[in-house]
N, C-alpha and C positions, 0 to 999 in steps of 0.2 A: 492149378487145380483148385486151390483154395478160393480163388475169386469166383469160379463157377459155382462152387458150393454155397458161398455167401449170396450170390445172385439168385440161385435156386431157392434159398431160404426166404429171401425178400419177396420174390414172386409168389411163393407158396403162402406166405402170411397174408399178402394182399388178396390172393385168390380165396383164402378162407374167409377173410373179412367181407369181401364182396359177395361171396356165396351165402354167408349168413344174412347179409342185408337183403339179398334177393329172396331168401327163404322167409325172412320175416315179412317182407312186403307181399309175397305171394300167399302167405297164410293169413294176412290181415293183421298180424301182431304189430308190425311197424307201419304206421299210416303217414309216412313222410316220403316225399312231399304229398300234400293232400290231393293234388290233381294228377297223380302218377297213374299211368295206364297199367302198372304192374300190381296194383292193390287187389288183393283177394283173387288172384289168378293162379290156379294150381300149376300151370305150365311154368311160371317163374319160381314157384316153390320147388318144383322138381329140378329145374335148372340150377337153382341155388344150392340144393342138396348135392347135386353131382359136382358142381364147382368146388364146394367146400370139401367134399370127400377127396377129390383129385388134389387139391392143395394140401390136405393132410397127408396123403400118400407121398407127394413130392417132398414135403417137409421131413417125413420119416426117412425117406431114402437119402436125403441130402445130409442127414445128421448121422455120422457113423457111430457115435456113442449111444444112440437110441437102439441100435440093433444088437 
């Protein structure tokens, strides 16, 4: 069971990082790479927010000391 919890934490942290990147690109705060189709597109900002939130929830559920 410990391996599942560790795997869930790793995936959750990656989801949070990727979601924040998408959020930054979608809002235009992060302009990297310069020719990205995601820049200043609110759809990617919304998707990034949802992914980061889901990652946060999984991270919270996977850590029994946080509850």
